[in-house]
C-alpha positions as YAML, in Angstrom:
chain: A
units: angstrom
residues:
- id: 1
  name: UNK
  ca: [3.01, -1.65, 5.69]
- id: 2
  name: UNK
  ca: [5.31, -2.75, 8.35]
- id: 3
  name: UNK
  ca: [2.59, -5.06, 9.66]
- id: 4
  name: UNK
  ca: [2.08, -6.65, 6.33]
- id: 5
  name: UNK
  ca: [5.66, -7.15, 5.62]
- id: 6
  name: UNK
  ca: [6.32, -8.66, 9.19]
- id: 7
  name: UNK
  ca: [3.31, -10.92, 8.70]
- id: 8
  name: UNK
  ca: [4.13, -12.28, 5.36]
- id: 9
  name: UNK
  ca: [7.94, -12.54, 5.51]
- id: 10
  name: UNK
  ca: [7.51, -15.00, 8.21]
- id: 11
  name: UNK
  ca: [5.61, -17.56, 6.16]
- id: 12
  name: UNK
  ca: [7.64, -17.24, 3.05]
- id: 13
  name: UNK
  ca: [4.78, -15.70, 1.22]
- id: 14
  name: UNK
  ca: [7.09, -13.38, -0.74]
- id: 15
  name: UNK
  ca: [8.69, -16.22, -2.85]
- id: 16
  name: UNK
  ca: [5.51, -16.02, -4.91]
- id: 17
  name: UNK
  ca: [6.56, -12.74, -6.26]
- id: 18
  name: UNK
  ca: [9.70, -14.24, -7.97]
- id: 19
  name: UNK
  ca: [7.60, -16.81, -9.62]
- id: 20
  name: UNK
  ca: [4.85, -14.10, -10.78]
- id: 21
  name: UNK
  ca: [7.43, -11.35, -12.02]
- id: 22
  name: UNK
  ca: [4.98, -9.74, -14.48]
- id: 23
  name: UNK
  ca: [2.35, -9.28, -11.81]
- id: 24
  name: UNK
  ca: [4.89, -7.94, -9.62]
- id: 25
  name: UNK
  ca: [6.10, -5.11, -12.10]
- id: 26
  name: UNK
  ca: [2.45, -4.24, -12.82]
- id: 27
  name: UNK
  ca: [1.73, -3.78, -9.34]
- id: 28
  name: UNK
  ca: [4.88, -1.93, -8.67]
- id: 29
  name: UNK
  ca: [3.98, 0.38, -11.79]
- id: 30
  name: UNK
  ca: [0.55, 1.00, -10.19]
- id: 31
  name: UNK
  ca: [2.04, 2.13, -6.97]
- id: 32
  name: UNK
  ca: [4.39, 4.55, -8.63]
- id: 33
  name: UNK
  ca: [1.45, 5.86, -10.64]
- id: 34
  name: UNK
  ca: [-0.68, 6.22, -7.36]
- id: 35
  name: UNK
  ca: [2.16, 7.95, -5.86]
- id: 36
  name: UNK
  ca: [2.67, 10.62, -8.72]
- id: 37
  name: UNK
  ca: [-1.21, 11.18, -8.86]
- id: 38
  name: UNK
  ca: [-1.32, 11.48, -5.06]
- id: 39
  name: UNK
  ca: [1.53, 14.12, -5.25]
- id: 40
  name: UNK
  ca: [-0.53, 16.00, -7.92]
- id: 41
  name: UNK
  ca: [-3.42, 16.09, -5.50]
- id: 42
  name: UNK
  ca: [-1.32, 18.11, -2.91]
- id: 43
  name: UNK
  ca: [-1.95, 21.20, -5.07]
- id: 44
  name: UNK
  ca: [-5.51, 20.67, -5.47]
- id: 45
  name: UNK
  ca: [-6.94, 19.67, -2.06]
- id: 46
  name: UNK
  ca: [-5.62, 21.39, 1.34]
- id: 47
  name: UNK
  ca: [-3.51, 19.33, 3.57]
- id: 48
  name: UNK
  ca: [-6.36, 19.45, 6.12]
- id: 49
  name: UNK
  ca: [-8.11, 17.30, 4.06]
- id: 50
  name: UNK
  ca: [-5.53, 14.83, 2.51]
- id: 51
  name: UNK
  ca: [-3.73, 13.98, 5.65]
- id: 52
  name: UNK
  ca: [-6.84, 12.86, 7.85]
- id: 53
  name: UNK
  ca: [-8.02, 10.76, 4.69]
- id: 54
  name: UNK
  ca: [-4.58, 9.03, 4.17]
- id: 55
  name: UNK
  ca: [-4.56, 8.44, 8.03]
- id: 56
  name: UNK
  ca: [-8.03, 6.79, 7.87]
- id: 57
  name: UNK
  ca: [-7.27, 4.64, 4.91]
- id: 58
  name: UNK
  ca: [-3.83, 3.43, 6.50]
- id: 59
  name: UNK
  ca: [-5.88, 2.70, 9.79]
- id: 60
  name: UNK
  ca: [-8.70, 0.65, 7.97]
- id: 61
  name: UNK
  ca: [-6.09, -1.26, 6.07]
- id: 62
  name: UNK
  ca: [-3.98, -2.25, 9.28]
- id: 63
  name: UNK
  ca: [-7.09, -3.22, 11.15]
- id: 64
  name: UNK
  ca: [-8.23, -5.30, 8.20]
- id: 65
  name: UNK
  ca: [-4.69, -6.92, 7.96]
- id: 66
  name: UNK
  ca: [-4.52, -7.69, 11.53]
- id: 67
  name: UNK
  ca: [-7.90, -9.19, 11.66]
- id: 68
  name: UNK
  ca: [-7.06, -11.66, 8.72]
- id: 69
  name: UNK
  ca: [-6.47, -15.25, 9.59]
...
């Protein structure tokens, strides 16, 4: 997330969020729902499965973001 924030804050891309406030709110609600569901998974799956899965997802996302031109 830090990579994305640094990349897009430099070129003014966040100005579009104010212009699309409804979309921003829907995305924020989806993020909160995902965080809640992820928290609920902590009791279902062991940490030894969830932590490496999260690390892999974040690593793939960072690589894809860094390669984007």
